PALUMSE-372517 format. One record per residue: x negated, z, y of N, C-alpha, C in turn. Coordinates in steps of 0.05 Angstrom, whole numbers, plus 5000, padded with zeros to 4 digits. Layout:
! PALUMSE-372517
nxx / nzz / nyy / caxx / cazz / cayy / cxx / czz / cyy
X / Z / Y / X / Z / Y / X / Z / Y
...
This chain:
! PALUMSE-372517
nxx / nzz / nyy / caxx / cazz / cayy / cxx / czz / cyy
0856 / 4425 / 7044 / 0860 / 4399 / 7058 / 0835 / 4382 / 7057
0811 / 4394 / 7054 / 0787 / 4377 / 7054 / 0785 / 4359 / 7029
0801 / 4365 / 7008 / 0802 / 4347 / 6985 / 0825 / 4327 / 6986
0841 / 4328 / 7007 / 0864 / 4310 / 7009 / 0855 / 4282 / 7014
0870 / 4263 / 7003 / 0865 / 4235 / 7007 / 0880 / 4227 / 7032
0866 / 4216 / 7052 / 0878 / 4208 / 7077 / 0873 / 4178 / 7080
0894 / 4163 / 7083 / 0893 / 4134 / 7086 / 0899 / 4127 / 7115
0880 / 4115 / 7129 / 0884 / 4105 / 7156 / 0892 / 4075 / 7153
0917 / 4069 / 7162 / 0929 / 4044 / 7155 / 0951 / 4037 / 7175
0962 / 4013 / 7173 / 0987 / 4007 / 7186 / 1004 / 3991 / 7167
1030 / 3991 / 7171 / 1049 / 3982 / 7151 / 1044 / 3953 / 7143
1038 / 3935 / 7162 / 1036 / 3907 / 7156 / 1010 / 3897 / 7145
0991 / 3915 / 7141 / 0964 / 3907 / 7131 / 0966 / 3901 / 7101
0959 / 3876 / 7092 / 0959 / 3870 / 7064 / 0938 / 3886 / 7048
0914 / 3890 / 7060 / 0894 / 3905 / 7046 / 0902 / 3935 / 7043
0916 / 3945 / 7063 / 0927 / 3972 / 7061 / 0948 / 3974 / 7039
0964 / 3953 / 7036 / 0984 / 3952 / 7015 / 0971 / 3954 / 6988
0948 / 3941 / 6985 / 0933 / 3942 / 6960 / 0925 / 3971 / 6953
0916 / 3986 / 6973 / 0908 / 4014 / 6969 / 0932 / 4032 / 6965
0954 / 4026 / 6979 / 0978 / 4042 / 6975 / 0988 / 4040 / 6946
0985 / 4016 / 6935 / 0993 / 4011 / 6907 / 0973 / 4025 / 6887
0948 / 4027 / 6895 / 0929 / 4042 / 6879 / 0938 / 4071 / 6876
0947 / 4082 / 6898 / 0957 / 4110 / 6898 / 0981 / 4112 / 6880
0999 / 4091 / 6881 / 1022 / 4092 / 6864 / 1015 / 4089 / 6835
0997 / 4071 / 6828 / 0989 / 4067 / 6800 / 0978 / 4093 / 6788
0963 / 4108 / 6804 / 0951 / 4133 / 6795 / 0969 / 4157 / 6799
0992 / 4153 / 6811 / 1010 / 4175 / 6815 / 0999 / 4197 / 6834
0985 / 4188 / 6855 / 0972 / 4207 / 6873 / 0990 / 4215 / 6897
0984 / 4238 / 6908 / 0996 / 4246 / 6934 / 0974 / 4241 / 6955
0982 / 4230 / 6977 / 0963 / 4223 / 6998 / 0976 / 4227 / 7026
0960 / 4227 / 7046 / 0969 / 4230 / 7073 / 0963 / 4204 / 7088
0982 / 4195 / 7103 / 0980 / 4170 / 7118 / 0977 / 4174 / 7148
0955 / 4163 / 7159 / 0951 / 4163 / 7188 / 0956 / 4135 / 7198
0976 / 4132 / 7215 / 0983 / 4105 / 7226 / 0963 / 4098 / 7248
0950 / 4075 / 7245 / 0930 / 4066 / 7265 / 0940 / 4040 / 7278
0930 / 4034 / 7302 / 0938 / 4008 / 7314 / 0928 / 3984 / 7298
0943 / 3962 / 7300 / 0934 / 3938 / 7285 / 0915 / 3921 / 7301
0908 / 3929 / 7326 / 0888 / 3916 / 7342 / 0871 / 3938 / 7355
0848 / 3930 / 7365 / 0832 / 3948 / 7380 / 0844 / 3953 / 7408
0840 / 3977 / 7420 / 0823 / 3998 / 7411 / 0836 / 4016 / 7390
0819 / 4030 / 7375 / 0828 / 4049 / 7355 / 0813 / 4076 / 7360
0821 / 4090 / 7381 / 0805 / 4112 / 7391 / 0802 / 4135 / 7372
0821 / 4139 / 7353 / 0819 / 4162 / 7334 / 0808 / 4153 / 7307
0801 / 4127 / 7304 / 0788 / 4118 / 7280 / 0758 / 4115 / 7284
0749 / 4106 / 7307 / 0721 / 4101 / 7312 / 0703 / 4126 / 7309
0713 / 4151 / 7316 / 0696 / 4174 / 7311 / 0689 / 4178 / 7282
0707 / 4169 / 7264 / 0703 / 4172 / 7236 / 0685 / 4150 / 7225
0689 / 4125 / 7233 / 0675 / 4103 / 7221 / 0650 / 4094 / 7236
0647 / 4102 / 7261 / 0624 / 4094 / 7276 / 0625 / 4065 / 7286
0648 / 4053 / 7285 / 0650 / 4025 / 7295 / 0664 / 4006 / 7276
0664 / 4013 / 7250 / 0678 / 3996 / 7230 / 0708 / 3996 / 7237
0720 / 3972 / 7240 / 0747 / 3970 / 7251 / 0767 / 3958 / 7232
0758 / 3950 / 7208 / 0777 / 3937 / 7189 / 0797 / 3958 / 7178
0819 / 3948 / 7168 / 0840 / 3965 / 7156 / 0842 / 3958 / 7126
0844 / 3978 / 7108 / 0846 / 4007 / 7114 / 0819 / 4021 / 7112
0820 / 4047 / 7118 / 0798 / 4065 / 7114 / 0809 / 4089 / 7100
0794 / 4099 / 7080 / 0803 / 4123 / 7066 / 0784 / 4146 / 7072
0795 / 4169 / 7077 / 0780 / 4193 / 7085 / 0786 / 4215 / 7065
0765 / 4229 / 7056 / 0768 / 4254 / 7041 / 0748 / 4273 / 7053
0758 / 4293 / 7067 / 0741 / 4312 / 7081 / 0726 / 4297 / 7103
0699 / 4299 / 7102 / 0682 / 4286 / 7121 / 0668 / 4261 / 7110
0680 / 4250 / 7088 / 0670 / 4225 / 7076 / 0690 / 4203 / 7081
0680 / 4180 / 7089 / 0697 / 4158 / 7097 / 0690 / 4134 / 7080
0710 / 4122 / 7067 / 0705 / 4099 / 7050 / 0717 / 4074 / 7062
0700 / 4053 / 7064 / 0708 / 4028 / 7077 / 0709 / 4006 / 7055
0728 / 3988 / 7058 / 0731 / 3965 / 7040 / 0746 / 3973 / 7014
0766 / 3957 / 7007 / 0784 / 3965 / 6985 / 0769 / 3966 / 6958
0748 / 3950 / 6954 / 0734 / 3951 / 6929 / 0721 / 3979 / 6925
0708 / 3989 / 6946 / 0695 / 4015 / 6943 / 0716 / 4038 / 6942
0738 / 4035 / 6957 / 0759 / 4054 / 6956 / 0770 / 4056 / 6927
0773 / 4033 / 6914 / 0783 / 4033 / 6886 / 0763 / 4048 / 6868
0737 / 4042 / 6872 / 0717 / 4055 / 6855 / 0717 / 4085 / 6859
0720 / 4095 / 6883 / 0720 / 4123 / 6888 / 0745 / 4137 / 6877
0768 / 4124 / 6881 / 0793 / 4135 / 6869 / 0790 / 4137 / 6838
0778 / 4116 / 6826 / 0774 / 4116 / 6797 / 0755 / 4139 / 6789
0735 / 4144 / 6804 / 0716 / 4165 / 6798 / 0729 / 4193 / 6799
0746 / 4196 / 6819 / 0758 / 4223 / 6823 / 0783 / 4226 / 6805
0797 / 4204 / 6799 / 0822 / 4206 / 6784 / 0821 / 4184 / 6763
0806 / 4187 / 6741 / 0802 / 4165 / 6723 / 0826 / 4156 / 6707
0847 / 4172 / 6705 / 0870 / 4165 / 6689 / 0895 / 4166 / 6707
0913 / 4146 / 6704 / 0910 / 4121 / 6690 / 0890 / 4103 / 6704
0875 / 4087 / 6689 / 0854 / 4072 / 6700 / 0864 / 4048 / 6717
0849 / 4042 / 6738 / 0853 / 4018 / 6754 / 0839 / 3994 / 6740
0820 / 4000 / 6722 / 0802 / 3979 / 6713 / 0810 / 3966 / 6687
0836 / 3959 / 6685 / 0845 / 3943 / 6662 / 0828 / 3917 / 6660
0817 / 3912 / 6637 / 0801 / 3888 / 6634 / 0773 / 3891 / 6645
0766 / 3915 / 6656 / 0739 / 3920 / 6666 / 0737 / 3914 / 6696
0719 / 3927 / 6710 / 0716 / 3921 / 6739 / 0709 / 3892 / 6745
0694 / 3879 / 6727 / 0686 / 3852 / 6732 / 0711 / 3834 / 6736
0732 / 3838 / 6720 / 0756 / 3822 / 6723 / 0768 / 3826 / 6751
0770 / 3851 / 6760 / 0782 / 3856 / 6786 / 0765 / 3844 / 6808
0739 / 3847 / 6806 / 0722 / 3838 / 6828 / 0720 / 3808 / 6829
0721 / 3795 / 6806 / 0721 / 3765 / 6806 / 0748 / 3755 / 6817
0770 / 3769 / 6810 / 0796 / 3762 / 6822 / 0794 / 3766 / 6853
0781 / 3787 / 6861 / 0778 / 3792 / 6890 / 0764 / 3769 / 6904
0743 / 3758 / 6891 / 0727 / 3737 / 6903 / 0744 / 3713 / 6910
0765 / 3708 / 6893 / 0783 / 3685 / 6899 / 0806 / 3693 / 6917
0822 / 3713 / 6908 / 0847 / 3718 / 6923 / 0842 / 3730 / 6950
0820 / 3745 / 6954 / 0814 / 3757 / 6980 / 0794 / 3740 / 6996
0785 / 3718 / 6984 / 0768 / 3699 / 6998 / 0784 / 3674 / 7006
0780 / 3654 / 6990 / 0792 / 3628 / 6997 / 0822 / 3629 / 6999
0835 / 3642 / 6980 / 0864 / 3642 / 6980 / 0875 / 3659 / 7003
0864 / 3682 / 7008 / 0874 / 3699 / 7030 / 0872 / 3684 / 7057
0850 / 3671 / 7062 / 0847 / 3658 / 7088 / 0865 / 3633 / 7090
0871 / 3621 / 7068 / 0890 / 3599 / 7069 / 0918 / 3610 / 7076
0926 / 3632 / 7063 / 0951 / 3645 / 7069 / 0952 / 3656 / 7098
0930 / 3668 / 7106 / 0929 / 3679 / 7134 / 0932 / 3657 / 7154
0918 / 3634 / 7149 / 0920 / 3612 / 7168 / 0949 / 3601 / 7169
0962 / 3599 / 7145 / 0989 / 3590 / 7144 / 1008 / 3609 / 7159
1006 / 3634 / 7153 / 1024 / 3654 / 7165 / 1020 / 3655 / 7195
0995 / 3658 / 7204 / 0989 / 3660 / 7232 / 0996 / 3635 / 7248
0992 / 3612 / 7235 / 1000 / 3587 / 7249 / 1030 / 3583 / 7251
1044 / 3593 / 7230 / 1073 / 3589 / 7230 / 1087 / 3608 / 7249
1077 / 3633 / 7251 / 1091 / 3652 / 7268 / 1076 / 3657 / 7295
1058 / 3639 / 7301 / 1040 / 3643 / 7325 / 1056 / 3649 / 7350
1078 / 3634 / 7354 / 1093 / 3638 / 7379 / 1108 / 3665 / 7380
1109 / 3679 / 7358 / 1123 / 3704 / 7357 / 1104 / 3728 / 7359
1078 / 3722 / 7360 / 1058 / 3744 / 7361 / 1048 / 3747 / 7390
1044 / 3772 / 7399 / 1034 / 3776 / 7426 / 1006 / 3766 / 7430
1001 / 3758 / 7455 / 0974 / 3747 / 7461 / 0952 / 3767 / 7455
0957 / 3793 / 7458 / 0937 / 3813 / 7453 / 0928 / 3812 / 7423
0947 / 3807 / 7406 / 0941 / 3804 / 7377 / 0923 / 3780 / 7372
0931 / 3757 / 7384 / 0915 / 3733 / 7380 / 0886 / 3737 / 7390
0884 / 3749 / 7414 / 0857 / 3753 / 7425 / 0840 / 3772 / 7408
0853 / 3793 / 7397 / 0839 / 3811 / 7380 / 0829 / 3798 / 7355
0846 / 3782 / 7342 / 0837 / 3768 / 7318 / 0816 / 3747 / 7323
0817 / 3735 / 7347 / 0796 / 3716 / 7354 / 0769 / 3730 / 7356
0769 / 3753 / 7369 / 0744 / 3769 / 7372 / 0734 / 3777 / 7344
0752 / 3785 / 7326 / 0743 / 3792 / 7299 / 0729 / 3769 / 7285
0738 / 3744 / 7291 / 0725 / 3720 / 7279 / 0700 / 3712 / 7294
0694 / 3725 / 7316 / 0671 / 3718 / 7332 / 0676 / 3696 / 7352
0701 / 3689 / 7357 / 0708 / 3669 / 7377 / 0712 / 3682 / 7404
0705 / 3668 / 7426 / 0708 / 3680 / 7452 / 0737 / 3685 / 7461
0755 / 3668 / 7451 / 0783 / 3672 / 7457 / 0800 / 3657 / 7437
0826 / 3663 / 7436 / 0844 / 3651 / 7417 / 0853 / 3623 / 7426
0856 / 3606 / 7406 / 0867 / 3579 / 7412 / 0893 / 3577 / 7395
0915 / 3584 / 7406 / 0940 / 3586 / 7392 / 0949 / 3558 / 7383
0945 / 3538 / 7400 / 0953 / 3511 / 7393 / 0938 / 3501 / 7368
0912 / 3508 / 7366 / 0897 / 3501 / 7343 / 0907 / 3515 / 7318
0914 / 3540 / 7320 / 0926 / 3555 / 7298 / 0951 / 3541 / 7287
0968 / 3534 / 7306 / 0994 / 3521 / 7298 / 0989 / 3494 / 7285
0970 / 3479 / 7296 / 0964 / 3452 / 7285 / 0953 / 3453 / 7257
0939 / 3475 / 7251 / 0926 / 3477 / 7225 / 0945 / 3486 / 7203
0969 / 3496 / 7210 / 0987 / 3507 / 7189 / 0994 / 3487 / 7168
1001 / 3462 / 7174 / 1007 / 3443 / 7152 / 0984 / 3439 / 7132
0960 / 3438 / 7142 / 0937 / 3436 / 7124 / 0935 / 3460 / 7105
0938 / 3484 / 7116 / 0938 / 3508 / 7100 / 0960 / 3507 / 7079
0983 / 3497 / 7086 / 1006 / 3496 / 7068 / 0998 / 3478 / 7044
0986 / 3455 / 7049 / 0978 / 3437 / 7027 / 0956 / 3448 / 7010
0937 / 3463 / 7023 / 0915 / 3475 / 7008 / 0925 / 3497 / 6990
0947 / 3510 / 6998 / 0956 / 3534 / 6983 / 0970 / 3526 / 6957
0984 / 3503 / 6957 / 1000 / 3495 / 6933 / 0984 / 3495 / 6907
0961 / 3482 / 6905 / 0946 / 3483 / 6880 / 0936 / 3511 / 6874
0930 / 3527 / 6894 / 0920 / 3554 / 6889 / 0942 / 3571 / 6877
0967 / 3567 / 6885 / 0989 / 3581 / 6872 / 0992 / 3572 / 6843
0988 / 3547 / 6838 / 0988 / 3537 / 6811 / 0968 / 3551 / 6793
0944 / 3556 / 6805 / 0923 / 3570 / 6789 / 0932 / 3598 / 6782
0945 / 3612 / 6801 / 0956 / 3639 / 6794 / 0977 / 3638 / 6773
0995 / 3618 / 6775 / 1016 / 3615 / 6755 / 1003 / 3612 / 6727
0981 / 3597 / 6725 / 0969 / 3592 / 6699 / 0959 / 3618 / 6686
0953 / 3638 / 6702 / 0945 / 3664 / 6690 / 0966 / 3675 / 6671
0991 / 3668 / 6676 / 1013 / 3680 / 6661 / 1025 / 3660 / 6641
1010 / 3638 / 6636 / 1020 / 3617 / 6619 / 1025 / 3626 / 6590
1011 / 3647 / 6581 / 1015 / 3656 / 6554 / 1037 / 3677 / 6552
1051 / 3682 / 6573 / 1074 / 3701 / 6573 / 1067 / 3729 / 6580
1042 / 3734 / 6587 / 1034 / 3762 / 6594 / 1048 / 3771 / 6620
1051 / 3797 / 6623 / 1063 / 3808 / 6647 / 1042 / 3817 / 6667
1018 / 3822 / 6657 / 0997 / 3833 / 6675 / 0971 / 3816 / 6671
0955 / 3815 / 6691 / 0932 / 3797 / 6691 / 0912 / 3804 / 6669
0907 / 3830 / 6665 / 0884 / 3837 / 6648 / 0890 / 3858 / 6627
0914 / 3858 / 6616 / 0920 / 3878 / 6595 / 0949 / 3883 / 6592
0955 / 3905 / 6578 / 0982 / 3912 / 6572 / 0995 / 3929 / 6594
0982 / 3932 / 6616 / 0993 / 3947 / 6638 / 0979 / 3939 / 6664
0988 / 3949 / 6687 / 0977 / 3940 / 6712 / 0950 / 3952 / 6717
0934 / 3937 / 6732 / 0907 / 3947 / 6741 / 0900 / 3935 / 6767
0875 / 3939 / 6775 / 0866 / 3930 / 6801 / 0867 / 3900 / 6803
0863 / 3885 / 6782 / 0864 / 3856 / 6783 / 0892 / 3848 / 6792
0913 / 3862 / 6783 / 0940 / 3855 / 6791 / 0945 / 3861 / 6820
0936 / 3884 / 6829 / 0940 / 3891 / 6857 / 0925 / 3871 / 6876
0901 / 3862 / 6866 / 0885 / 3843 / 6881 / 0899 / 3816 / 6883
0911 / 3808 / 6861 / 0926 / 3782 / 6861 / 0952 / 3784 / 6878
0963 / 3808 / 6879 / 0989 / 3812 / 6891 / 0989 / 3813 / 6921
0970 / 3827 / 6933 / 0973 / 3833 / 6962 / 0972 / 3809 / 6980
0957 / 3787 / 6974 / 0959 / 3764 / 6991 / 0987 / 3751 / 6989
0999 / 3752 / 6965 / 1027 / 3742 / 6962 / 1046 / 3759 / 6977
1042 / 3785 / 6977 / 1058 / 3804 / 6993 / 1057 / 3796 / 7022
1033 / 3791 / 7032 / 1030 / 3783 / 7060 / 1045 / 3757 / 7066
1043 / 3739 / 7047 / 1057 / 3713 / 7049 / 1087 / 3718 / 7050
1097 / 3736 / 7034 / 1126 / 3740 / 7032 / 1137 / 3753 / 7058
1119 / 3764 / 7074 / 1128 / 3776 / 7100 / 1122 / 3758 / 7124
1115 / 3733 / 7118 / 1108 / 3715 / 7140 / 1130 / 3698 / 7151
1154 / 3707 / 7147 / 1177 / 3691 / 7157 / 1188 / 3672 / 7136
1213 / 3663 / 7140 / 1226 / 3647 / 7120 / 1211 / 3621 / 7114
1200 / 3608 / 7135 / 1186 / 3583 / 7131 / 1163 / 3585 / 7112
1150 / 3608 / 7112 / 1128 / 3613 / 7093 / 1138 / 3624 / 7066
1157 / 3642 / 7068 / 1167 / 3655 / 7044 / 1179 / 3635 / 7024
1192 / 3614 / 7034 / 1204 / 3595 / 7016 / 1184 / 3580 / 6998
1159 / 3581 / 7006 / 1138 / 3568 / 6989 / 1136 / 3582 / 6962
1145 / 3607 / 6960 / 1143 / 3621 / 6934 / 1167 / 3614 / 6916
1188 / 3603 / 6927 / 1213 / 3598 / 6911 / 1208 / 3580 / 6886
1191 / 3560 / 6887 / 1187 / 3544 / 6863 / 1170 / 3557 / 6842
1162 / 3582 / 6847 / 1144 / 3596 / 6828 / 1157 / 3622 / 6818
1177 / 3620 / 6802 / 1190 / 3645 / 6792 / 1171 / 3663 / 6777
1151 / 3652 / 6764 / 1132 / 3669 / 6750 / 1118 / 3688 / 6770
1112 / 3678 / 6794 / 1099 / 3694 / 6814 / 1118 / 3714 / 6826
1143 / 3706 / 6832 / 1161 / 3725 / 6844 / 1168 / 3747 / 6824
1170 / 3741 / 6798 / 1174 / 3762 / 6778 / 1150 / 3780 / 6776
1126 / 3769 / 6778 / 1102 / 3786 / 6778 / 1102 / 3804 / 6802
1109 / 3793 / 6825 / 1110 / 3809 / 6850 / 1129 / 3832 / 6847
1152 / 3828 / 6835 / 1172 / 3849 / 6831 / 1161 / 3871 / 6813
1146 / 3863 / 6792 / 1134 / 3883 / 6774 / 1114 / 3900 / 6790
1097 / 3888 / 6805 / 1077 / 3903 / 6820 / 1090 / 3921 / 6841
1109 / 3910 / 6856 / 1123 / 3926 / 6876 / 1135 / 3951 / 6864
1144 / 3948 / 6838 / 1156 / 3971 / 6825 / 1137 / 3994 / 6819
1111 / 3989 / 6822 / 1092 / 4011 / 6818 / 1096 / 4032 / 6840
1103 / 4024 / 6864 / 1107 / 4042 / 6886 / 1081 / 4052 / 6898
1083 / 4071 / 6916 / 1061 / 4080 / 6932 / 1054 / 4109 / 6926
1063 / 4120 / 6904 / 1058 / 4148 / 6900 / 1075 / 4165 / 6919
1066 / 4189 / 6925 / 1080 / 4206 / 6945 / 1061 / 4210 / 6968
1072 / 4210 / 6992 / 1055 / 4212 / 7015 / 1070 / 4226 / 7038
1054 / 4237 / 7055 / 1065 / 4250 / 7080 / 1049 / 4238 / 7103
1063 / 4236 / 7126 / 1049 / 4226 / 7150 / 1032 / 4248 / 7162
1009 / 4240 / 7173 / 0991 / 4259 / 7185 / 0983 / 4248 / 7213
0984 / 4265 / 7234 / 0975 / 4256 / 7260 / 0945 / 4251 / 7259
0936 / 4231 / 7275 / 0907 / 4225 / 7275 / 0890 / 4248 / 7283
0900 / 4265 / 7302 / 0884 / 4288 / 7311 / 0879 / 4307 / 7288
0898 / 4309 / 7269 / 0895 / 4327 / 7247 / 0873 / 4316 / 7228
0872 / 4290 / 7224 / 0852 / 4278 / 7207 / 0824 / 4283 / 7219
0822 / 4281 / 7245 / 0796 / 4288 / 7258 / 0789 / 4317 / 7254
0809 / 4335 / 7255 / 0804 / 4363 / 7249 / 0794 / 4367 / 7221
0805 / 4353 / 7202 / 0797 / 4355 / 7174 / 0767 / 4348 / 7172
0759 / 4326 / 7184 / 0731 / 4318 / 7183 / 0713 / 4338 / 7196
0721 / 4349 / 7218 / 0705 / 4367 / 7234 / 0700 / 4393 / 7218
0719 / 4402 / 7202 / 0717 / 4428 / 7189 / 0705 / 4425 / 7160
0700 / 4400 / 7152 / 0689 / 4395 / 7125 / 0659 / 4388 / 7127
0646 / 4389 / 7104 / 0619 / 4380 / 7101 / 0618 / 4355 / 7084
0604 / 4334 / 7092 / 0603 / 4310 / 7076 / 0586 / 4313 / 7051
0591 / 4296 / 7031 / 0574 / 4296 / 7007 / 0545 / 4291 / 7014
0528 / 4300 / 6998 / 0499 / 4298 / 7003 / 0489 / 4270 / 7000
0503 / 4252 / 6987 / 0493 / 4226 / 6982 / 0485 / 4223 / 6953
0483 / 4198 / 6943 / 0478 / 4194 / 6915 / 0450 / 4181 / 6910
0433 / 4183 / 6930 / 0405 / 4176 / 6925 / 0400 / 4146 / 6929
0374 / 4140 / 6926 / 0364 / 4113 / 6930 / 0354 / 4102 / 6903
0364 / 4079 / 6895 / 0356 / 4067 / 6870 / 0326 / 4061 / 6870
0314 / 4061 / 6846 / 0285 / 4055 / 6844 / 0279 / 4027 / 6854
0298 / 4008 / 6849 / 0294 / 3980 / 6857 / 0309 / 3975 / 6883
0305 / 3992 / 6903 / 0322 / 3991 / 6927 / 0310 / 3973 / 6949
0293 / 3955 / 6941 / 0284 / 3934 / 6960 / 0271 / 3946 / 6985
0257 / 3968 / 6981 / 0242 / 3979 / 7003 / 0256 / 4000 / 7020
0282 / 4006 / 7014 / 0297 / 4026 / 7029 / 0290 / 4054 / 7019
0290 / 4073 / 7038 / 0284 / 4100 / 7031 / 0305 / 4118 / 7044
0310 / 4141 / 7031 / 0328 / 4160 / 7042 / 0318 / 4170 / 7069
0335 / 4171 / 7089 / 0327 / 4179 / 7116 / 0322 / 4155 / 7135
0321 / 4131 / 7124 / 0317 / 4108 / 7142 / 0340 / 4106 / 7161
0334 / 4099 / 7186 / 0356 / 4093 / 7205 / 0363 / 4064 / 7202
0389 / 4059 / 7196 / 0398 / 4032 / 7189 / 0424 / 4026 / 7203
0430 / 4000 / 7204 / 0457 / 3991 / 7213 / 0469 / 3975 / 7190
0494 / 3980 / 7184 / 0509 / 3966 / 7163 / 0531 / 3950 / 7175
0534 / 3925 / 7167 / 0552 / 3906 / 7180 / 0566 / 3889 / 7160
0592 / 3885 / 7162 / 0606 / 3865 / 7144 / 0593 / 3837 / 7148
0592 / 3822 / 7126 / 0580 / 3796 / 7127 / 0600 / 3774 / 7134
0626 / 3780 / 7133 / 0646 / 3759 / 7137 / 0657 / 3758 / 7166
0670 / 3779 / 7175 / 0682 / 3780 / 7201 / 0683 / 3809 / 7210
0691 / 3813 / 7235 / 0691 / 3840 / 7247 / 0664 / 3853 / 7243
0644 / 3839 / 7252 / 0616 / 3847 / 7247 / 0606 / 3868 / 7267
0620 / 3890 / 7267 / 0613 / 3913 / 7284 / 0594 / 3931 / 7268
0569 / 3935 / 7276 / 0551 / 3951 / 7260 / 0557 / 3981 / 7262
0552 / 3994 / 7239 / 0553 / 4024 / 7238 / 0525 / 4034 / 7234
0515 / 4050 / 7252 / 0488 / 4059 / 7251 / 0487 / 4088 / 7242
0468 / 4094 / 7224 / 0465 / 4121 / 7215 / 0440 / 4124 / 7198
0438 / 4148 / 7185 / 0415 / 4154 / 7168 / 0423 / 4148 / 7139
0406 / 4132 / 7125 / 0413 / 4124 / 7098 / 0412 / 4147 / 7079
0434 / 4152 / 7064 / 0434 / 4173 / 7044 / 0440 / 4162 / 7016
0451 / 4137 / 7014 / 0457 / 4125 / 6989 / 0451 / 4095 / 6990
0435 / 4086 / 6971 / 0432 / 4057 / 6966 / 0429 / 4055 / 6936
0451 / 4054 / 6922 / 0451 / 4059 / 6893 / 0475 / 4046 / 6881
0472 / 4034 / 6858 / 0494 / 4021 / 6845 / 0506 / 4000 / 6863
0532 / 4003 / 6869 / 0546 / 3984 / 6886 / 0551 / 3995 / 6914
0537 / 4016 / 6922 / 0544 / 4030 / 6946 / 0521 / 4033 / 6966
0528 / 4032 / 6991 / 0510 / 4040 / 7013 / 0526 / 4062 / 7029
0512 / 4083 / 7036 / 0525 / 4104 / 7053 / 0505 / 4114 / 7074
0516 / 4119 / 7098 / 0499 / 4129 / 7120 / 0512 / 4154 / 7131
0495 / 4173 / 7139 / 0504 / 4197 / 7153 / 0502 / 4192 / 7183
0522 / 4200 / 7197 / 0522 / 4197 / 7226 / 0536 / 4222 / 7238
0533 / 4225 / 7265 / 0544 / 4248 / 7279 / 0560 / 4237 / 7302
0584 / 4249 / 7306 / 0601 / 4242 / 7329 / 0610 / 4268 / 7342
0612 / 4268 / 7368 / 0620 / 4292 / 7383 / 0646 / 4303 / 7374
0665 / 4285 / 7365 / 0692 / 4295 / 7359 / 0695 / 4305 / 7331
0678 / 4296 / 7312 / 0681 / 4304 / 7284 / 0656 / 4316 / 7272
0634 / 4317 / 7286 / 0609 / 4327 / 7274 / 0597 / 4307 / 7255
0585 / 4317 / 7233 / 0572 / 4300 / 7213 / 0592 / 4288 / 7194
0590 / 4262 / 7190 / 0606 / 4248 / 7170 / 0588 / 4229 / 7154
0596 / 4222 / 7131 / 0582 / 4201 / 7115 / 0602 / 4178 / 7112
0593 / 4154 / 7119 / 0609 / 4130 / 7118 / 0598 / 4113 / 7095
0616 / 4106 / 7076 / 0609 / 4092 / 7051 / 0618 / 4063 / 7052
0601 / 4045 / 7043 / 0606 / 4016 / 7042 / 0599 / 4005 / 7015
0612 / 3984 / 7006 / 0602 / 3970 / 6982 / 0577 / 3953 / 6990
0559 / 3949 / 6971 / 0536 / 3932 / 6977 / 0544 / 3903 / 6979
0563 / 3894 / 6962 / 0572 / 3866 / 6964 / 0590 / 3863 / 6988
0583 / 3844 / 7005 / 0598 / 3839 / 7029 / 0589 / 3853 / 7054
0567 / 3868 / 7051 / 0556 / 3883 / 7074 / 0526 / 3879 / 7075
0516 / 3876 / 7100 / 0487 / 3873 / 7105 / 0476 / 3898 / 7116
0451 / 3904 / 7109 / 0438 / 3928 / 7119 / 0412 / 3919 / 7132
0405 / 3932 / 7155 / 0380 / 3925 / 7169 / 0370 / 3951 / 7182
0344 / 3951 / 7186 / 0331 / 3974 / 7199 / 0337 / 3974 / 7228
0339 / 3999 / 7239 / 0341 / 4003 / 7268 / 0317 / 4019 / 7276
0301 / 4007 / 7294 / 0277 / 4021 / 7303 / 0283 / 4041 / 7325
């Protein structure tokens, strides 16, 4: 069980859908732990040390945060079939657009359109994630028409990727670039009819979405959160992958805090064991799980010393 892939997720998370499709593309078996879509997340925090975004992937006592790093680790452990059609640069550049500007345009449109149907606890949680003291639902609703207009040319840009008749973004088969382009559209398609109809003038995109959805999620079994904690407690985390020579003054054993640079800026504090390539990792100890190593990508995360 210590080698099992455990995905901490909830059904409606678009970023979790991206990882579920990674599992499907690689034909993997995995275990799913259902987590709340808002705080508190009492059975996730012992593993992550405070990181609250969804999803999180666990293998034994190692915890991977952020879908870019999850993809890289799945590729390392299960290289075939590859996620990296067209190379990692293609997928990561696609991520910079679809998971940045485009995703937040879609999120603003969806949340503003269905705001009256969402519980106040959800609105307040997402406001705290953005660093706001409280939610302003009226402002969310008022911004929806602007997001709608901003989204239209961005959808045109995606359509243009398929102008030469290709089925996939970066090759003769699906890869991470496709999953990265797909999951914001998936989130949009689940945002109610008023949002979903925006896709109707774009048959190229709806056909693309059907192809990606056909990849599936691999095979999976549900796992209680308590069992995932047991897996971590009985496993030993990886030793770490060392510190790069040009590591900007960082040394193995430094006490550091790692924080997302965009939102949900909850720091994770631990002992630095990896600052190498595209990864930062820290070792930490929790009473419920013992020693774990939490892995983050360098891009999109800040590191600082803790005295």
